[in-house]
matplotlib code that plots the C-alpha trace (Angstrom):
import matplotlib.pyplot as plt

x = [-1.7, -2.4, -0.3, -1.3, -0.9, 0.0, 0.9, -1.2, 1.8, 5.6, 6.5, 6.2, 4.0, 1.5, 1.1, -0.5, -3.6, -4.0, -3.7, -5.5, -8.2, -8.6, -7.5, -5.0, -2.5, -3.8, -2.1, -0.1, 0.2, -3.0, -1.1, 0.4, -2.7, -5.2, -7.7, -5.7, -8.1, -11.2, -13.2, -12.0, -13.2, -10.2, -10.2, -8.5, -11.4, -14.1, -12.5, -11.9, -15.6, -16.1, -13.9, -10.5, -7.2, -5.4, -1.7, 1.0, 4.7, 7.5, 11.1, 12.1, 12.5, 9.0, 7.4, 9.2, 7.3, 4.4, 3.2, 2.4, 0.1, -1.6, -2.3, -3.7, -6.0, -6.9, -8.1, -5.0, -4.6, -1.2, 2.1, 5.3, 8.4, 12.1, 11.4, 9.1, 11.6, 14.2, 17.4, 19.7, 22.0, 19.7, 19.5, 20.9, 22.3, 20.1, 16.5, 15.5, 15.7, 16.9, 14.0, 14.9, 14.8, 12.0, 9.8, 10.5, 9.5, 6.3, 5.4, 6.1, 4.0, 1.1, 1.0, 0.3, -2.7, -6.3, -7.9, -9.2, -6.6, -5.7, -2.0, 0.2, 4.0, 6.1, 9.6, 12.7, 15.7, 15.4, 16.4, 19.4, 22.4, 21.3, 23.3, 22.6, 23.7, 27.4, 26.6, 24.9, 27.5, 28.3, 25.4, 22.8, 23.2, 23.9, 22.4, 22.9, 21.2, 22.3, 18.7, 18.5, 20.7, 18.5, 15.4, 16.9, 17.5, 13.9, 12.7, 14.6, 13.2, 9.7, 10.4, 11.5, 8.5, 6.2, 8.1, 7.6, 4.0, 3.1, 3.6, 1.2, -2.4, -3.8, -1.9, -4.5, -7.2, -5.4, -5.5, -2.0, -1.5, 2.0, 2.6, 5.1, 4.7, 6.0, 8.0, 11.8, 14.7, 14.8, 17.1, 14.3, 13.0, 9.4, 9.4, 11.4, 8.4, 5.3, 3.6, 6.6, 7.2, 4.1, 4.1, 4.2, 3.3, 0.0, -0.7, -3.4, -2.7, -5.2, -3.6, -6.9, -8.9, -9.5, -8.2, -6.2, -6.1, -4.2, -6.0, -5.1, -7.3, -5.8, -5.5, -4.2, -3.3, -6.7, -8.3, -6.7, -9.1, -12.3, -10.9, -10.1, -13.5, -15.1, -13.1, -14.2, -17.9, -18.0, -21.7, -21.8, -21.7, -18.4, -16.8, -13.7, -12.3, -11.2, -12.8, -12.9, -10.2, -11.8, -15.2, -15.0, -18.4, -17.2, -14.7, -11.8, -10.1, -6.8, -6.0, -2.9, -1.0, 2.1, 3.8, 2.7, -1.0, -3.1, -2.8, -5.9, -5.9, -9.0, -9.3, -6.1, -5.5, -3.6, -4.7, -2.4, -4.0, -2.4, -5.5, -7.1, -6.3, -5.6, -2.0, -1.6, -3.5, -1.7, -2.7, -0.3, -1.0, 0.4, 2.6, 4.4, 7.1, 4.4, 5.7, 2.5, 0.3, -3.3, -4.9, -5.9, -7.6, -9.6, -12.5, -15.1, -12.7, -11.0, -14.4, -15.3, -12.0, -12.0, -15.5, -14.2, -11.2, -13.3, -15.8, -13.0, -11.3, -14.7, -15.5, -12.1, -12.2, -15.8, -15.4, -12.2, -13.7, -17.0, -15.4, -17.5, -15.0, -17.3, -20.9, -23.0]
y = [-8.8, -5.0, -3.9, -0.2, 0.4, 3.4, 4.5, 7.2, 8.9, 9.2, 8.2, 5.1, 7.0, 7.6, 3.9, 2.4, 4.6, 4.0, 0.3, -0.4, 2.3, 3.4, 7.0, 8.5, 11.2, 14.3, 17.3, 15.7, 12.2, 11.3, 10.1, 13.6, 15.6, 17.5, 14.7, 11.7, 11.1, 10.9, 7.7, 5.5, 2.4, 0.0, -3.4, -4.7, -3.5, -4.8, -8.2, -8.2, -7.6, -10.8, -12.7, -12.3, -12.2, -9.0, -8.3, -6.1, -6.9, -4.4, -5.3, -1.8, -0.5, -0.3, 3.0, 3.7, 6.2, 6.1, 2.7, 1.1, 4.0, 4.1, 0.3, 0.4, 3.2, 1.1, -1.8, -4.0, -5.8, -7.3, -5.6, -7.4, -5.3, -5.5, -5.9, -8.9, -10.5, -10.3, -11.2, -8.3, -10.6, -10.2, -6.4, -4.6, -1.8, 0.9, 0.1, -3.1, -6.9, -8.2, -9.3, -12.9, -13.9, -11.5, -13.0, -16.5, -15.2, -13.8, -17.2, -19.0, -16.5, -16.7, -20.4, -19.8, -17.6, -18.8, -18.8, -16.7, -14.0, -10.7, -9.7, -7.1, -7.2, -4.0, -5.0, -2.9, -4.0, -2.2, 1.2, 3.4, 2.7, -0.3, -3.1, -6.8, -9.3, -10.2, -13.8, -12.5, -10.0, -10.7, -13.2, -11.0, -9.0, -5.3, -3.8, -0.1, 1.1, 0.2, -0.5, -3.4, -5.7, -5.1, -5.8, -9.1, -9.9, -9.0, -11.1, -14.1, -13.4, -13.5, -16.7, -18.3, -17.0, -18.6, -21.8, -21.9, -20.7, -23.5, -26.0, -24.3, -25.5, -22.0, -21.4, -22.5, -20.6, -17.2, -14.2, -12.7, -9.1, -7.9, -4.2, -1.4, 1.5, 3.9, 4.0, 4.2, 5.5, 4.5, 4.6, 3.7, 6.7, 5.6, 5.8, 9.0, 11.3, 12.2, 9.0, 6.7, 8.5, 6.7, 3.4, 0.4, -3.3, -4.6, -8.3, -10.5, -14.2, -16.8, -20.3, -22.2, -19.6, -18.7, -15.1, -15.3, -12.2, -9.1, -6.0, -3.3, -0.4, 2.1, 0.7, 2.4, 1.4, 2.6, -0.1, -2.9, -3.1, -3.0, -5.7, -8.0, -7.4, -8.3, -11.6, -12.4, -11.6, -9.1, -8.4, -5.0, -1.5, 0.4, 3.6, 3.8, 6.3, 3.3, 0.8, -3.0, -3.6, -6.9, -5.2, -4.9, -3.2, 0.0, 2.6, 3.1, 6.5, 7.0, 10.3, 11.4, 14.6, 14.8, 17.7, 20.3, 19.6, 16.5, 13.6, 11.8, 8.6, 7.6, 5.1, 5.6, 9.2, 11.1, 14.6, 17.0, 19.8, 22.5, 22.8, 25.5, 24.7, 21.6, 21.9, 18.7, 15.7, 12.6, 9.3, 7.3, 4.1, 5.5, 8.2, 6.5, 9.2, 11.9, 14.0, 15.0, 17.3, 17.1, 19.5, 22.0, 19.5, 17.2, 19.3, 16.6, 14.2, 17.1, 18.3, 14.7, 14.2, 17.6, 16.8, 13.5, 15.3, 18.1, 15.6, 13.5, 16.6, 17.8, 14.4, 14.2, 17.6, 17.5, 14.0, 15.0, 18.2, 16.6, 13.4, 11.2, 8.5, 5.7, 4.5, 6.0]
z = [-10.2, -10.7, -13.7, -13.2, -9.5, -7.4, -3.9, -2.2, -0.8, -1.0, 2.6, 4.7, 7.1, 4.3, 3.5, 6.6, 6.7, 3.0, 3.2, 6.5, 6.6, 3.0, 3.8, 1.4, 2.1, 0.3, 2.0, 4.8, 6.4, 8.1, 11.1, 11.6, 10.7, 12.9, 12.1, 13.3, 16.1, 13.8, 13.9, 11.1, 9.3, 9.5, 7.9, 11.0, 13.2, 10.8, 10.8, 14.5, 15.0, 13.0, 15.4, 13.7, 15.7, 14.6, 14.6, 13.1, 12.5, 12.1, 12.8, 13.7, 17.3, 18.9, 18.4, 15.1, 12.8, 15.2, 13.7, 17.1, 18.1, 14.7, 14.4, 17.9, 16.8, 13.7, 15.9, 15.8, 19.2, 19.0, 17.9, 17.2, 16.9, 17.6, 21.3, 20.8, 18.4, 21.2, 19.3, 18.5, 16.7, 13.7, 14.0, 10.9, 13.1, 11.5, 10.6, 12.4, 12.1, 8.8, 6.5, 6.2, 9.9, 10.7, 8.0, 9.3, 12.8, 11.1, 9.7, 13.0, 15.0, 12.6, 13.2, 16.9, 16.3, 16.5, 13.1, 11.5, 11.7, 10.0, 10.0, 8.4, 8.0, 7.2, 6.0, 6.6, 4.7, 1.4, 2.8, 2.5, 3.0, 0.9, 2.5, 2.9, 5.7, 5.5, 4.5, 1.4, 0.2, -3.4, -3.8, -5.4, -8.6, -7.7, -10.8, -11.7, -8.5, -5.0, -3.9, -6.3, -4.3, -1.3, -3.3, -4.4, -0.7, 0.3, -2.7, -1.4, 2.1, 0.7, -1.2, 2.0, 3.9, 1.4, 1.5, 5.3, 5.1, 2.5, 5.3, 7.7, 8.1, 7.4, 4.1, 1.6, 3.3, 3.4, 1.1, 0.7, -0.4, -1.5, -2.0, -1.4, 0.9, -1.8, -5.0, -5.0, -7.1, -10.7, -13.8, -16.2, -18.2, -18.1, -14.3, -14.1, -14.1, -12.0, -12.8, -12.1, -8.7, -7.4, -9.3, -7.0, -7.2, -5.8, -5.9, -4.4, -4.0, -2.8, -3.0, -3.1, -5.0, -8.6, -8.5, -11.8, -13.8, -14.7, -13.5, -16.0, -14.7, -12.3, -8.7, -5.6, -2.0, -0.7, -3.0, -1.1, 1.9, -0.3, -2.5, 0.4, 2.0, -1.3, -1.6, 2.0, 1.1, 4.0, 4.6, 6.4, 5.1, 5.5, 4.3, 2.1, -0.4, -2.4, -4.8, -5.2, -7.7, -8.9, -9.8, -13.6, -13.7, -12.0, -13.1, -10.8, -10.3, -8.6, -6.8, -5.0, -4.1, -6.3, -4.4, -6.9, -6.8, -7.7, -10.0, -11.2, -13.2, -15.0, -17.9, -19.9, -18.9, -16.3, -15.3, -13.4, -11.5, -9.3, -7.1, -9.2, -12.8, -14.9, -16.2, -18.2, -19.6, -20.9, -22.4, -20.3, -22.2, -25.4, -24.0, -21.1, -21.0, -20.6, -23.5, -25.2, -23.2, -24.4, -21.9, -24.6, -27.0, -24.8, -23.6, -22.9, -21.2, -19.3, -17.9, -16.8, -15.0, -13.3, -12.0, -10.4, -8.9, -7.4, -6.0, -4.5, -2.8, -1.6, -0.1, 1.5, 3.1, 4.3, 5.8, 7.6, 9.0, 10.0, 11.3, 8.9, 8.0, 9.2, 8.5, 11.3]

ax = plt.figure().add_subplot(projection="3d")
ax.plot(x, y, z, "-o")
ax.set_aspect("equal")
plt.show()
């Protein structure tokens, strides 16, 4: 489990490129950018080349948010949406098929695929207007925020998915990754700031493996694919902006656009930069509320972090412009 994990964007449309291709959203969503047709290194394509069956599940109406087009570009062969589910009795009337039945459908369909397979599910129920199916009204604790009841519903749906998956022949030989597309609303002071606006869960689960640790260094969505490929002992070179989260010998950095510039996390520190100048530096381990700006008294550390940030932005811009997001 990654206890210090972040999204690479603030919208659902930012998440897929980050998770599947290791491309973060820096200025605008990659899917909507001028460079969306660049050649990309997708974990789906890399595993497909190794003989994996590839699929993507999203209970929303087919075509929603451009997901079907993007996952096809990323090398995913089989798309399962509201159309393929083919039962509008389970439609929530707004976003898509309720999480509980769609996750059961997900488990059942996975069991029909030839092994090995790579699959992604994008859930839909924890969205505004934050309602749950009628049979679950009054069942889950509502909490101080409306979203929390929906999160409890999705949590139950995941629990039932794993209960079903445990009975499948592929379960023990599967790496599961749980994460969020982006952060959500909060009433906790420690999350009501620039840092908390990107904080998400990232968890790797391998039932028959020995991946048991808390990863406390900064981890982001673009680190997911390199981490999975490492666990699979993938033996070919590939390009990613991310890092293997399980490699303790290398220093991770996390970079995202925070709306006013850039955030960079390195070691125990968060740097805020407006694109030209560094405006703040915090030790987020000891100053979770980000109240003590140390930008004026940390010259050596500040210089090191600015170097990493400039290098990341330069690599991102040059590789986008020159269409060098793959190993030639």
